[in-house]
C-alpha positions as CSV (number, residue, x, y, z in Angstrom):
1,M,103.6,85.8,68.4
2,G,105.1,83.3,70.8
3,T,103.7,80.0,71.9
4,K,101.5,80.2,75.0
5,A,102.5,78.3,78.1
6,R,101.8,78.5,81.9
7,F,104.3,80.6,83.8
8,N,105.3,78.5,86.7
9,F,108.3,78.8,89.0
10,C,109.9,76.5,91.5
11,V,113.3,75.6,92.9
12,T,114.8,72.7,91.1
13,N,117.1,71.4,93.9
14,G,119.8,73.7,92.7
15,A,120.4,71.6,89.7
16,F,119.9,74.0,86.9
17,R,121.9,73.2,83.8
18,H,123.4,76.1,81.9
19,D,121.4,75.5,78.8
20,R,118.9,78.1,77.6
21,Q,116.2,75.6,76.8
22,L,116.4,74.0,80.2
23,R,116.6,77.3,82.1
24,L,113.4,78.6,80.3
25,S,111.7,75.3,80.8
26,G,112.6,75.4,84.5
27,A,111.2,78.9,84.9
28,Q,108.2,78.1,82.9
29,G,107.4,74.5,83.9
30,C,107.6,74.2,87.7
31,S,104.6,73.4,89.8
32,T,104.0,76.6,91.9
33,R,102.3,79.3,89.8
34,Y,102.9,83.0,90.5
35,P,99.5,84.5,91.2
36,V,99.6,87.7,89.0
37,V,100.6,85.9,85.8
38,T,98.0,84.9,83.3
39,T,99.9,83.6,80.3
40,V,103.4,83.1,79.1
41,T,104.9,82.9,75.6
42,Y,108.3,81.8,74.5
43,E,109.8,84.7,72.5
44,P,110.3,85.1,69.6
45,D,108.7,81.6,69.3
46,S,108.6,78.1,70.7
47,I,111.5,77.0,68.5
48,V,114.1,79.7,69.2
49,K,113.0,80.4,72.9
50,K,115.3,83.4,73.6
51,Y,113.2,84.6,76.6
52,L,109.9,84.3,78.3
53,R,107.2,87.0,78.1
54,A,104.5,86.8,80.8
55,E,101.3,88.6,80.6
56,I,100.1,90.1,84.0
57,D,96.5,90.3,85.1
58,P,96.1,94.1,85.5
59,T,93.5,93.7,88.3
60,R,95.9,91.6,90.5
61,V,98.7,94.3,90.5
62,A,98.7,96.7,93.5
63,P,97.5,99.3,92.7
64,P,95.4,97.8,89.9
65,T,96.2,99.0,86.4
66,G,94.6,98.4,83.1
67,P,92.9,97.9,80.8
68,K,96.0,96.6,78.9
69,P,97.9,93.8,80.7
70,P,101.5,94.6,81.8
71,T,104.2,92.3,80.7
72,L,107.2,90.7,82.4
73,D,110.2,89.6,80.3
74,V,112.6,87.0,81.7
75,E,115.9,86.2,80.0
76,W,119.0,84.2,81.3
77,R,122.3,84.1,79.5
78,F,125.6,82.4,80.6
79,T,128.9,83.7,79.3
80,T,131.8,81.8,80.7
81,A,131.1,81.3,84.4
82,T,129.0,84.4,84.8
83,Q,125.2,84.4,84.6
84,H,123.6,87.5,83.0
85,Y,119.8,88.0,83.3
86,R,117.1,90.5,82.8
87,I,113.8,90.4,84.7
88,H,111.9,93.4,83.4
89,Y,108.3,94.6,84.0
90,A,106.5,97.0,81.6
91,D,103.0,98.6,82.2
92,P,101.6,100.1,79.0
93,N,98.8,101.9,81.0
94,T,101.1,103.9,83.2
95,G,104.4,103.8,81.2
96,L,106.2,102.3,84.3
97,N,109.0,100.0,83.3
98,C,111.4,98.5,85.8
99,G,113.5,95.5,86.5
100,W,116.8,93.8,87.4
101,H,119.6,93.6,84.9
102,R,122.7,91.6,85.6
103,D,124.9,92.6,82.7
104,E,128.0,94.6,81.8
105,D,126.0,97.7,80.7
106,H,126.7,99.8,83.9
107,P,129.9,98.6,85.5
108,E,129.9,101.5,87.9
109,L,126.8,99.9,89.5
110,G,128.4,96.4,90.0
111,P,127.2,93.2,88.5
112,L,123.4,93.7,89.3
113,H,121.3,96.8,89.2
114,F,117.7,97.7,89.5
115,Q,116.4,100.3,87.0
116,Y,113.1,102.1,86.5
117,E,111.5,104.8,84.5
118,T,108.1,106.4,85.0
119,P,107.5,108.6,81.9
120,T,104.4,110.3,83.5
121,T,106.5,111.8,86.3
122,G,109.8,111.9,84.5
123,D,111.4,109.8,87.3
124,A,114.2,107.4,86.2
125,D,117.1,105.8,88.1
126,R,119.5,102.9,88.3
127,H,121.0,101.6,91.5
128,P,123.1,98.6,92.6
129,D,121.1,95.7,94.0
130,K,121.6,92.0,94.9
131,F,119.8,88.8,95.6
132,K,120.8,86.3,98.3
133,K,120.0,83.4,96.0
134,T,122.1,82.2,93.1
135,V,119.9,79.5,91.4
136,P,118.0,81.2,88.5
137,T,114.5,80.0,89.7
138,E,115.2,81.2,93.2
139,I,116.3,84.6,91.9
140,L,113.3,84.8,89.8
141,W,110.9,84.0,92.6
142,A,112.6,86.6,94.9
143,A,112.5,89.2,92.1
144,L,108.8,88.6,91.5
145,D,108.0,88.9,95.2
146,R,110.0,92.2,95.4
147,L,108.5,93.5,92.2
148,F,104.9,93.0,93.1
149,E,105.0,93.5,96.9
150,T,107.4,96.5,97.0
151,K,108.7,98.0,93.7
152,V,105.5,98.4,91.7
153,P,103.5,99.9,94.6
154,E,106.3,102.3,95.5
155,L,107.0,103.4,92.0
156,T,103.3,103.9,91.1
157,E,102.7,106.1,94.2
158,R,105.3,108.6,93.1
């Protein structure tokens, strides 16, 4: 199990070095805390720090879920001048998993896509998406707002 940490986000004046440790520390260590997150661990551990896994309070998600807490995985990778990232939510209670993936897995969708799967209904889809921001912490904040204000409620109502 990873090392627990507070999951905090903030904009770091656009100065975000392309170093995994600093990116994760920036996403984890800023002063403004996102309200649905209860704990965060570095995964696979505090030494390797490949990504962050946040535990979500199931009573703060709309609509509420539970009893098991959903998780949110956040990973950033830079290859050459391109940033790749994965911001992915998974709810073990409903089976809903969804998130943004900026990678080369689905070139027909462009550089960034949103994907979801709801096993209880059989719904699944991927579609192109974009963020106005380019700084990792700003992208993450925008993704969390969209995820908890729009995506999770819409996808759970299906």
